[in-house]
Short mmCIF file of the C-alpha atoms (twelve columns), coordinates in Angstrom:
data_MODEL
# 
_entry.id   MODEL 
# 
loop_
_atom_site.group_PDB 
_atom_site.id 
_atom_site.type_symbol 
_atom_site.label_atom_id 
_atom_site.label_alt_id 
_atom_site.label_comp_id 
_atom_site.label_asym_id 
_atom_site.label_seq_id 
_atom_site.Cartn_x 
_atom_site.Cartn_y 
_atom_site.Cartn_z 
_atom_site.pdbx_PDB_model_num 
ATOM 1   C CA . MET A 1   3.551   12.485  -19.224 1 
ATOM 2   C CA . THR A 2   5.804   15.202  -18.017 1 
ATOM 3   C CA . ASP A 3   9.430   14.705  -17.114 1 
ATOM 4   C CA . ALA A 4   8.522   15.132  -13.430 1 
ATOM 5   C CA . GLN A 5   6.085   12.215  -13.636 1 
ATOM 6   C CA . GLN A 6   8.734   10.011  -15.214 1 
ATOM 7   C CA . ALA A 7   11.520  10.937  -12.814 1 
ATOM 8   C CA . PRO A 8   12.913  7.989   -10.867 1 
ATOM 9   C CA . LEU A 9   11.430  7.438   -7.443  1 
ATOM 10  C CA . PRO A 10  13.508  8.992   -4.659  1 
ATOM 11  C CA . VAL A 11  15.847  7.036   -2.429  1 
ATOM 12  C CA . GLY A 12  16.494  8.105   1.143   1 
ATOM 13  C CA . ARG A 13  14.720  9.598   4.111   1 
ATOM 14  C CA . PHE A 14  11.383  11.377  4.077   1 
ATOM 15  C CA . ALA A 15  9.523   13.321  6.737   1 
ATOM 16  C CA . GLY A 16  6.015   14.681  6.944   1 
ATOM 17  C CA . ARG A 17  2.558   13.548  5.923   1 
ATOM 18  C CA . GLU A 18  2.488   15.516  2.653   1 
ATOM 19  C CA . GLU A 19  5.786   14.056  1.503   1 
ATOM 20  C CA . PHE A 20  4.634   10.555  2.473   1 
ATOM 21  C CA . GLN A 21  1.375   10.921  0.560   1 
ATOM 22  C CA . GLY A 22  3.229   12.305  -2.457  1 
ATOM 23  C CA . LEU A 23  5.554   9.300   -2.405  1 
ATOM 24  C CA . VAL A 24  2.594   6.899   -2.328  1 
ATOM 25  C CA . ARG A 25  1.024   8.688   -5.307  1 
ATOM 26  C CA . SER A 26  4.312   8.654   -7.231  1 
ATOM 27  C CA . ALA A 27  4.920   4.989   -6.469  1 
ATOM 28  C CA . LEU A 28  1.474   3.948   -7.714  1 
ATOM 29  C CA . ASP A 29  1.934   6.015   -10.881 1 
ATOM 30  C CA . CYS A 30  5.308   4.367   -11.423 1 
ATOM 31  C CA . ALA A 31  3.837   0.901   -10.752 1 
ATOM 32  C CA . ALA A 32  1.273   1.492   -13.508 1 
ATOM 33  C CA . ARG A 33  3.787   2.964   -15.929 1 
ATOM 34  C CA . GLU A 34  6.486   0.309   -15.374 1 
ATOM 35  C CA . GLY A 35  4.162   -2.652  -14.836 1 
ATOM 36  C CA . TRP A 36  5.293   -3.749  -11.402 1 
ATOM 37  C CA . PRO A 37  3.939   -7.303  -11.040 1 
ATOM 38  C CA . GLU A 38  3.069   -7.105  -7.348  1 
ATOM 39  C CA . LEU A 39  2.358   -4.566  -4.627  1 
ATOM 40  C CA . ILE A 40  1.968   -4.937  -0.887  1 
ATOM 41  C CA . LEU A 41  0.403   -2.070  1.050   1 
ATOM 42  C CA . SER A 42  0.632   -2.365  4.811   1 
ATOM 43  C CA . ASP A 43  -0.519  -0.040  7.591   1 
ATOM 44  C CA . ALA A 44  -2.396  -0.241  10.876  1 
ATOM 45  C CA . ASP A 45  -5.455  1.473   9.365   1 
ATOM 46  C CA . PHE A 46  -4.488  3.472   6.223   1 
ATOM 47  C CA . TRP A 47  -6.208  6.599   7.571   1 
ATOM 48  C CA . ASP A 48  -3.626  9.025   6.149   1 
ATOM 49  C CA . TRP A 49  -2.897  7.236   2.878   1 
ATOM 50  C CA . PRO A 50  -4.276  8.952   -0.271  1 
ATOM 51  C CA . LEU A 51  -6.138  5.795   -1.341  1 
ATOM 52  C CA . GLY A 52  -9.454  7.499   -2.057  1 
ATOM 53  C CA . GLU A 53  -8.128  10.139  -4.435  1 
ATOM 54  C CA . GLY A 54  -9.258  10.011  -8.055  1 
ATOM 55  C CA . ALA A 55  -5.685  10.076  -9.382  1 
ATOM 56  C CA . VAL A 56  -4.708  7.165   -7.125  1 
ATOM 57  C CA . ILE A 57  -7.684  5.111   -8.310  1 
ATOM 58  C CA . GLU A 58  -6.750  5.894   -11.934 1 
ATOM 59  C CA . ALA A 59  -3.181  4.713   -11.292 1 
ATOM 60  C CA . LEU A 60  -4.447  1.555   -9.606  1 
ATOM 61  C CA . ASN A 61  -6.827  0.890   -12.522 1 
ATOM 62  C CA . ALA A 62  -3.981  1.251   -15.009 1 
ATOM 63  C CA . TRP A 63  -1.767  -0.977  -12.895 1 
ATOM 64  C CA . VAL A 64  -4.193  -3.810  -12.072 1 
ATOM 65  C CA . ARG A 65  -5.452  -4.324  -15.610 1 
ATOM 66  C CA . GLN A 66  -2.085  -5.731  -16.569 1 
ATOM 67  C CA . GLY A 67  -2.632  -8.921  -14.519 1 
ATOM 68  C CA . ARG A 68  -1.013  -7.677  -11.331 1 
ATOM 69  C CA . ARG A 69  -1.559  -8.780  -7.714  1 
ATOM 70  C CA . LEU A 70  -2.160  -6.551  -4.684  1 
ATOM 71  C CA . THR A 71  -1.916  -7.574  -1.048  1 
ATOM 72  C CA . LEU A 72  -3.214  -5.380  1.765   1 
ATOM 73  C CA . LEU A 73  -2.370  -5.798  5.444   1 
ATOM 74  C CA . ALA A 74  -3.987  -3.813  8.253   1 
ATOM 75  C CA . ARG A 75  -4.959  -4.070  11.874  1 
ATOM 76  C CA . THR A 76  -8.398  -2.814  10.892  1 
ATOM 77  C CA . TYR A 77  -10.035 -1.593  7.690   1 
ATOM 78  C CA . ASP A 78  -12.580 0.666   9.447   1 
ATOM 79  C CA . GLU A 79  -10.784 3.865   8.394   1 
ATOM 80  C CA . VAL A 80  -10.499 2.635   4.809   1 
ATOM 81  C CA . VAL A 81  -14.278 2.216   4.685   1 
ATOM 82  C CA . ARG A 82  -14.858 5.640   6.322   1 
ATOM 83  C CA . ARG A 83  -12.233 7.725   4.562   1 
ATOM 84  C CA . HIS A 84  -11.672 6.063   1.184   1 
ATOM 85  C CA . PRO A 85  -15.031 5.074   -0.400  1 
ATOM 86  C CA . ARG A 86  -13.603 5.209   -3.943  1 
ATOM 87  C CA . PHE A 87  -10.944 2.726   -2.942  1 
ATOM 88  C CA . VAL A 88  -13.547 0.456   -1.325  1 
ATOM 89  C CA . ARG A 89  -15.536 0.424   -4.608  1 
ATOM 90  C CA . TRP A 90  -12.342 -0.201  -6.591  1 
ATOM 91  C CA . ARG A 91  -11.394 -3.013  -4.227  1 
ATOM 92  C CA . GLY A 92  -14.806 -4.640  -4.817  1 
ATOM 93  C CA . THR A 93  -14.361 -4.499  -8.581  1 
ATOM 94  C CA . TRP A 94  -10.925 -6.091  -8.498  1 
ATOM 95  C CA . ASP A 95  -11.494 -8.544  -5.628  1 
ATOM 96  C CA . HIS A 96  -10.135 -11.443 -7.680  1 
ATOM 97  C CA . LYS A 97  -6.710  -9.756  -7.839  1 
ATOM 98  C CA . ILE A 98  -6.535  -8.501  -4.253  1 
ATOM 99  C CA . THR A 99  -5.676  -10.340 -1.047  1 
ATOM 100 C CA . CYS A 100 -6.606  -8.606  2.196   1 
ATOM 101 C CA . ARG A 101 -5.236  -9.675  5.556   1 
ATOM 102 C CA . ARG A 102 -5.847  -8.230  8.998   1 
ATOM 103 C CA . SER A 103 -4.318  -8.573  12.420  1 
ATOM 104 C CA . PRO A 104 -6.844  -7.051  14.853  1 
ATOM 105 C CA . ALA A 105 -5.083  -8.207  18.019  1 
ATOM 106 C CA . ALA A 106 -1.788  -6.566  17.070  1 
ATOM 107 C CA . ASN A 107 -0.585  -3.315  18.516  1 
ATOM 108 C CA . ALA A 108 -1.144  -0.684  15.813  1 
ATOM 109 C CA . ALA A 109 2.432   0.579   16.135  1 
ATOM 110 C CA . ASP A 110 3.827   -2.902  15.429  1 
ATOM 111 C CA . ILE A 111 2.242   -3.395  11.998  1 
ATOM 112 C CA . PRO A 112 4.621   -2.167  9.299   1 
ATOM 113 C CA . SER A 113 3.558   0.967   7.458   1 
ATOM 114 C CA . ALA A 114 4.958   0.256   4.043   1 
ATOM 115 C CA . LEU A 115 4.556   0.022   0.299   1 
ATOM 116 C CA . TRP A 116 6.572   -2.876  -1.105  1 
ATOM 117 C CA . SER A 117 7.271   -3.753  -4.709  1 
ATOM 118 C CA . PRO A 118 9.944   -5.885  -6.358  1 
ATOM 119 C CA . THR A 119 11.486  -2.632  -7.617  1 
ATOM 120 C CA . TRP A 120 11.180  0.015   -4.874  1 
ATOM 121 C CA . VAL A 121 9.980   0.263   -1.284  1 
ATOM 122 C CA . LEU A 122 8.650   2.888   1.076   1 
ATOM 123 C CA . HIS A 123 8.846   2.132   4.797   1 
ATOM 124 C CA . ARG A 124 7.422   4.498   7.393   1 
ATOM 125 C CA . LEU A 125 9.496   3.897   10.495  1 
ATOM 126 C CA . ASP A 126 7.381   6.261   12.623  1 
ATOM 127 C CA . ALA A 127 3.801   6.520   11.356  1 
ATOM 128 C CA . GLU A 128 2.803   9.114   13.959  1 
ATOM 129 C CA . ARG A 129 5.508   11.566  12.878  1 
ATOM 130 C CA . CYS A 130 5.410   10.286  9.293   1 
ATOM 131 C CA . VAL A 131 9.129   9.626   9.064   1 
ATOM 132 C CA . GLY A 132 10.648  6.866   7.005   1 
ATOM 133 C CA . VAL A 133 12.904  5.721   4.218   1 
ATOM 134 C CA . THR A 134 12.555  4.739   0.581   1 
ATOM 135 C CA . GLY A 135 14.883  2.801   -1.613  1 
ATOM 136 C CA . ASP A 136 15.501  0.463   -4.479  1 
ATOM 137 C CA . GLU A 137 18.439  -1.409  -2.970  1 
ATOM 138 C CA . PRO A 138 17.980  -5.208  -3.080  1 
ATOM 139 C CA . ASN A 139 18.896  -5.571  0.596   1 
ATOM 140 C CA . ARG A 140 16.240  -3.067  1.687   1 
ATOM 141 C CA . ARG A 141 13.579  -4.748  -0.482  1 
ATOM 142 C CA . VAL A 142 14.397  -8.247  0.800   1 
ATOM 143 C CA . LEU A 143 14.409  -7.231  4.468   1 
ATOM 144 C CA . LEU A 144 11.080  -5.432  4.193   1 
ATOM 145 C CA . ARG A 145 9.545   -8.350  2.289   1 
ATOM 146 C CA . GLU A 146 10.674  -10.766 5.002   1 
ATOM 147 C CA . THR A 147 9.049   -8.569  7.656   1 
ATOM 148 C CA . LEU A 148 5.824   -8.315  5.664   1 
ATOM 149 C CA . ASP A 149 5.779   -12.072 4.978   1 
ATOM 150 C CA . GLU A 150 6.012   -12.729 8.719   1 
ATOM 151 C CA . TRP A 151 2.901   -10.630 9.229   1 
ATOM 152 C CA . LEU A 152 1.050   -11.964 6.198   1 
ATOM 153 C CA . LEU A 153 1.774   -15.640 6.764   1 
ATOM 154 C CA . ARG A 154 1.935   -15.972 10.543  1 
ATOM 155 C CA . ARG A 155 0.384   -12.990 12.261  1 
ATOM 156 C CA . SER A 156 -2.739  -12.211 10.238  1 
ATOM 157 C CA . ALA A 157 -5.914  -13.757 8.864   1 
ATOM 158 C CA . PRO A 158 -8.149  -12.988 5.880   1 
ATOM 159 C CA . GLY A 159 -10.068 -9.744  6.299   1 
ATOM 160 C CA . PHE A 160 -11.850 -6.866  4.537   1 
ATOM 161 C CA . PRO A 161 -14.249 -8.820  2.327   1 
ATOM 162 C CA . ALA A 162 -15.250 -7.214  -0.954  1 
ATOM 163 C CA . THR A 163 -18.923 -7.681  -0.129  1 
ATOM 164 C CA . VAL A 164 -20.851 -8.148  3.069   1 
ATOM 165 C CA . LEU A 165 -23.586 -10.713 2.803   1 
ATOM 166 C CA . GLY A 166 -26.547 -10.473 5.142   1 
ATOM 167 C CA . LEU A 167 -30.026 -11.777 5.573   1 
# 
């Protein structure tokens, strides 16, 4: 790995879709490299996340093999199915380590757009303009986790099955 790949994740504000996507890629690489035990990915529909990219799938493969847990929260997973087929296949393979929740009745703007880990967080405060903050401060991580837990435990239901059974 190069020094750039091993640089610490940034702390502070970010703006723009490219920067956001780069932060997601970097965070997933770091999660694999450092062995983060848990990840929560949350967004209304994940349409602009880089989930279907080969490098992202490689990072997720490296990360999940270490006995990790992933939780996904979305209003709908329709865009994930349409835009990220590699991720959908990966999700099917690792179904036993992934929890998917959805909140279809929620307003899309209300669902947090975030990547949470016990080590570092990314929180998009305005998904439309792609503006947000990142950080590793304990206070920031706890507050975001509390917000996500509210959605996961009280405002969502299981969703996005790994397989669709039919007659």
